[in-house]
Structures are given as C-alpha cells and as structure tokens.
C-alpha positions as a printed NumPy array, in Angstrom:
array([[147.718, -37.137, 134.831],
       [147.465, -33.469, 134.515],
       [144.691, -31.748, 134.258],
       [143.463, -30.348, 130.754],
       [143.434, -26.826, 131.556],
       [146.931, -25.659, 131.885],
       [147.789, -28.229, 128.679],
       [145.198, -26.432, 127.103],
       [147.062, -23.107, 126.986],
       [148.742, -22.131, 124.063],
       [151.825, -21.214, 125.449],
       [152.314, -24.541, 128.237],
       [150.921, -26.856, 126.513],
       [153.599, -26.934, 124.386],
       [156.307, -25.982, 126.251],
       [155.166, -29.093, 128.801],
       [155.899, -31.175, 125.645],
       [158.984, -30.246, 125.114],
       [160.605, -29.996, 128.163],
       [158.656, -33.968, 129.148],
       [160.778, -34.609, 125.467],
       [164.025, -33.713, 126.881],
       [163.506, -35.919, 130.147],
       [162.152, -39.147, 127.86 ],
       [164.876, -38.176, 125.174],
       [167.221, -38.836, 128.671],
       [165.56 , -41.409, 130.046],
       [164.655, -43.725, 126.408],
       [168.599, -43.658, 125.913],
       [170.49 , -44.271, 129.358],
       [167.627, -46.727, 130.423],
       [164.452, -46.521, 128.447],
       [160.683, -46.015, 129.728],
       [160.386, -42.543, 128.438],
       [157.046, -43.77 , 126.706],
       [156.009, -43.661, 129.796],
       [156.022, -40.178, 130.889],
       [155.024, -39.03 , 127.252],
       [151.917, -40.911, 126.283],
       [149.433, -39.417, 129.462],
       [150.908, -36.105, 128.731],
       [149.884, -36.261, 125.753],
       [146.381, -38.126, 126.357],
       [146.085, -34.814, 128.649],
       [146.611, -32.354, 125.246],
       [143.379, -34.245, 123.713],
       [144.724, -37.702, 121.932],
       [142.986, -40.491, 121.955],
       [145.474, -42.889, 123.119],
       [145.332, -45.125, 119.623],
       [147.302, -41.199, 117.665],
       [148.697, -40.759, 121.444],
       [150.643, -43.814, 120.591],
       [151.534, -43.171, 117.016],
       [152.435, -39.344, 117.13 ],
       [154.962, -40.294, 120.474],
       [157.042, -42.319, 117.402],
       [157.886, -39.414, 115.588],
       [159.786, -38.446, 119.112],
       [161.377, -41.146, 119.101],
       [163.002, -40.742, 115.358],
       [164.155, -37.721, 116.791],
       [165.725, -39.157, 120.263],
       [167.744, -41.882, 117.947],
       [168.778, -40.222, 115.48 ],
       [170.831, -37.805, 117.836],
       [171.751, -40.538, 120.461],
       [173.096, -43.326, 117.744],
       [174.738, -40.485, 116.579],
       [176.145, -39.488, 119.644],
       [177.652, -43.373, 119.758],
       [178.89 , -43.197, 116.638],
       [181.225, -40.427, 116.613],
       [182.744, -42.11 , 119.922],
       [183.097, -45.425, 118.88 ],
       [179.708, -47.335, 120.722],
       [178.018, -48.214, 118.386],
       [178.481, -52.06 , 117.17 ],
       [177.186, -51.257, 113.457],
       [177.585, -54.971, 112.666],
       [175.619, -56.254, 116.453],
       [172.49 , -54.503, 114.149],
       [172.748, -55.637, 111.368],
       [172.531, -58.884, 111.622],
       [169.556, -57.829, 114.044],
       [167.664, -54.859, 112.323],
       [166.112, -57.586, 109.515],
       [163.704, -59.442, 112.928],
       [163.025, -56.309, 114.45 ],
       [161.748, -54.648, 111.744],
       [159.793, -57.431, 110.819],
       [158.237, -57.692, 113.651],
       [157.757, -54.385, 114.047],
       [155.766, -53.758, 111.164],
       [153.461, -56.594, 112.854],
       [153.031, -54.713, 115.891],
       [152.462, -51.357, 114.697],
       [149.157, -52.797, 111.701],
       [147.987, -54.748, 115.138],
       [148.336, -50.974, 116.609],
       [146.18 , -49.203, 114.09 ],
       [143.258, -52.297, 115.291],
       [144.136, -53.702, 118.64 ],
       [143.41 , -52.179, 121.942],
       [146.453, -52.593, 124.63 ],
       [144.53 , -53.31 , 128.081],
       [145.635, -57.24 , 127.561],
       [149.448, -56.368, 127.654],
       [149.671, -54.207, 130.361],
       [149.513, -56.096, 133.407],
       [151.661, -58.702, 131.704],
       [154.348, -56.557, 130.662],
       [154.028, -54.846, 134.1  ],
       [154.558, -58.361, 135.946],
       [157.599, -58.547, 134.466],
       [159.649, -55.94 , 133.918],
       [158.796, -55.713, 138.017],
       [160.333, -58.741, 138.195],
       [163.041, -57.99 , 136.157],
       [163.988, -54.784, 138.503],
       [163.96 , -56.987, 141.399],
       [166.46 , -59.745, 139.485],
       [168.82 , -56.229, 138.857],
       [169.25 , -55.471, 142.26 ],
       [170.082, -58.739, 143.579],
       [172.112, -60.05 , 140.572],
       [173.219, -56.463, 139.461],
       [177.392, -58.356, 138.849],
       [175.753, -59.231, 135.067],
       [175.013, -55.782, 134.243],
       [178.232, -54.747, 135.611],
       [181.349, -56.793, 134.122],
       [181.733, -57.477, 130.141],
       [181.363, -60.569, 129.113],
       [185.546, -62.362, 128.322],
       [183.257, -63.585, 124.318],
       [180.431, -62.162, 122.97 ],
       [178.234, -64.88 , 121.151],
       [176.876, -64.229, 117.777],
       [173.287, -64.071, 117.489],
       [171.848, -67.22 , 116.238],
       [167.982, -68.706, 116.259],
       [167.112, -68.018, 119.577],
       [168.592, -64.544, 119.216],
       [166.827, -63.719, 116.206],
       [163.094, -65.173, 117.199],
       [163.854, -63.056, 120.412],
       [164.344, -59.735, 118.206],
       [160.688, -60.365, 116.088],
       [158.907, -60.808, 119.043],
       [160.545, -57.559, 120.496],
       [159.575, -55.483, 117.763],
       [155.863, -56.375, 117.982],
       [156.433, -55.112, 120.802],
       [158.277, -51.774, 119.966],
       [155.325, -51.255, 116.915],
       [153.002, -52.642, 118.875],
       [153.401, -49.772, 121.793],
       [156.901, -48.803, 122.367],
       [156.521, -48.584, 125.892],
       [159.501, -49.97 , 127.855],
       [160.999, -52.158, 124.926],
       [164.745, -51.001, 126.049],
       [164.386, -52.786, 128.509],
       [163.988, -56.401, 127.683],
       [166.539, -55.059, 124.388],
       [169.65 , -54.733, 126.732],
       [168.554, -58.239, 128.065],
       [168.922, -59.635, 124.653],
       [172.531, -57.927, 124.49 ],
       [173.928, -58.855, 127.49 ],
       [172.651, -61.596, 129.444],
       [171.919, -64.003, 126.046],
       [174.319, -62.469, 123.754],
       [177.013, -61.458, 126.168],
       [177.943, -57.932, 124.931],
       [179.105, -55.52 , 128.274],
       [176.093, -52.69 , 128.988],
       [177.296, -49.45 , 127.252],
       [178.104, -51.045, 124.636],
       [174.693, -52.671, 124.624],
       [172.58 , -49.734, 125.109],
       [174.28 , -48.183, 122.312],
       [173.222, -50.896, 119.866],
       [169.196, -50.909, 121.19 ],
       [169.51 , -46.755, 120.615],
       [170.224, -47.321, 116.666],
       [167.911, -50.988, 115.951],
       [164.695, -48.655, 117.907],
       [165.748, -46.452, 115.091],
       [165.869, -47.896, 112.752],
       [162.92 , -50.217, 113.487],
       [160.475, -46.518, 114.934],
       [161.43 , -45.332, 110.516],
       [158.825, -48.914, 109.053],
       [156.654, -48.31 , 112.362],
       [156.002, -44.41 , 111.275],
       [155.113, -45.483, 108.171],
       [152.254, -47.668, 109.11 ],
       [150.6  , -45.39 , 111.161],
       [151.135, -42.133, 109.573],
       [149.073, -44.466, 106.177],
       [146.935, -44.796, 108.669],
       [146.105, -41.051, 109.62 ],
       [147.03 , -41.633, 113.119],
       [149.669, -38.562, 113.757],
       [149.211, -35.422, 114.747],
       [152.348, -34.417, 113.452],
       [151.608, -30.204, 114.577],
       [152.411, -32.374, 118.527],
       [154.287, -34.949, 117.239],
       [157.31 , -31.985, 115.956],
       [157.222, -30.022, 119.168],
       [157.826, -33.462, 121.12 ],
       [160.597, -34.265, 118.402],
       [162.472, -31.154, 119.29 ],
       [162.61 , -32.05 , 123.42 ],
       [163.549, -35.639, 122.281],
       [166.555, -34.847, 119.693],
       [168.119, -32.41 , 122.307],
       [167.296, -35.54 , 125.241],
       [168.775, -38.189, 123.08 ],
       [172.237, -36.467, 122.485],
       [172.24 , -35.205, 126.417],
       [171.486, -38.977, 127.749],
       [174.539, -40.711, 125.154],
       [176.728, -37.608, 126.265],
       [176.052, -38.656, 129.833],
       [176.742, -41.959, 129.397],
       [179.846, -41.467, 127.695],
       [180.934, -39.664, 130.79 ],
       [179.464, -41.611, 133.299],
       [180.035, -45.102, 132.038],
       [178.727, -48.4  , 133.623],
       [177.091, -47.042, 137.343],
       [175.466, -44.88 , 135.494],
       [173.437, -46.904, 132.807],
       [172.55 , -49.718, 134.905],
       [170.906, -47.659, 138.006],
       [169.571, -45.748, 135.38 ],
       [167.673, -49.993, 134.05 ],
       [167.063, -50.261, 137.594],
       [164.819, -47.188, 138.462],
       [163.096, -47.245, 135.33 ],
       [162.061, -51.154, 135.056],
       [160.653, -50.3  , 138.678],
       [158.756, -47.514, 137.943],
       [157.945, -48.528, 134.494],
       [156.148, -51.952, 135.917],
       [154.577, -50.25 , 138.075],
       [152.589, -47.139, 135.661],
       [151.781, -50.391, 133.429],
       [150.197, -52.537, 136.261],
       [148.214, -48.987, 136.846]])
C-alpha cells in the first residue's frame, strides 16, 4: 500500500486516483482485475474497506458505459445475449451488494484467489479454447442462468475479478468467441452495477467526491481499452486475461 502522506496531498491524491482509474478502466475492459488497483488506493486515501468497495462502483459504471458504447458502435456487442442473462445477474448483484453492506469479505478472498490461480494455469496450458471461435454458440440454459446468478452475487459483493468467471461462462460454457464475450461481459457488469450502486448509496457507503474523480479516469480507460481490443483482437485480450488472472489471484491470496 502507498504511504499515506503523498495521497493526502490535495493535488497528488486526486491525480493518482484519476491515473489509476485510467489503468483500471483499460484492464477491466481487456480482461478484469482493475479493482485490485483501485481498492488499495481508495483505502490509502483514508476510506474504510467497505466504503472503498462501494465507492469503486461509480468508476465501474463510468468505465462500463464508455466501453459498452464503443463496442456497440463497432457492432461487437451481442445485445440479445446480454438481455437474456441480465435478470439473473441483476438479482444476484442485489443480493451480493446487500450482503456487502453487512458482512466481511475475509472468508471469500483465499478461496477465490486459489480458483483464479488454477484458471490462469488452465489458460496457459489450453489456450486454444480462447483463440478459436467455436462453430456454434449455444443459447443460455438453466445452468447458465444459475452461473450468472452466482457470478452476480460475487460481483455485487466484491466486484474485484468478476470479469474472469463471466468470460469463462461466455466462452467455455456458451461457446462465444473471446472478443464478443468480452464485450458482453462489460455490458453485463455495467447493467448490474446500476443496481448495486443504488444499494450502496442507500446505505450511505459512497464517497461521492472520490467516486467522481475515479469515474473521470475510468471512463477514459474504458474507451481506450475498447479501442485497443477492437484494433488488436483476440491475442491481446487472451494475454491480458492470463496476466490479470494470475496477478489477481496472488493479490487475493495475499
């Protein structure tokens, strides 16, 4: 964690938050794990962990709106897929956000960190499933809805790293290519975060001044990350996911 004295500076603190927001927005759009940068920084700025968790969601909204709009304009966003999975995701996110206002996340961290590290190894060992578009995507069924509900609970509760299981759901289970799966991931996170923000705001856990500074950086990062994905294609996304899954898993375990 950064020492508190530079972050308390009225210029250094906001500047660091905006710059970190840009980086987090790019990472969240390409893969995920941007919250592992933002949460420690918000805590370093003096926020309690619960308030930092809630405040970071405003940045997620800003980055998601910019990235999803960019993907939609490029015709990379499958709105039908997003619409079919939005209901279970939103229901789970409402429950997760409600739990986050009342419970500690200490028990969740080591388990999720271990799962992410295992998945990082799987991505390196069997990269083909993320590089070769499957011939025929399948429509979401009961299992996909149940998984979306579970992912929504985690996303509403903690958010950090939620993009990784979402991409696995879209690619490995539903058979969509990585680029379109990533675009759908961004849009779904944006949709359920709208509801999660309402829960956190009602609980009075959002620091709006820091939230707006963070949102400025993450909105630009979301746009930039989407443009990078559109230009560079699947290889960039795949390696971004591999690196961020490994980093995020270590961060959670530590």
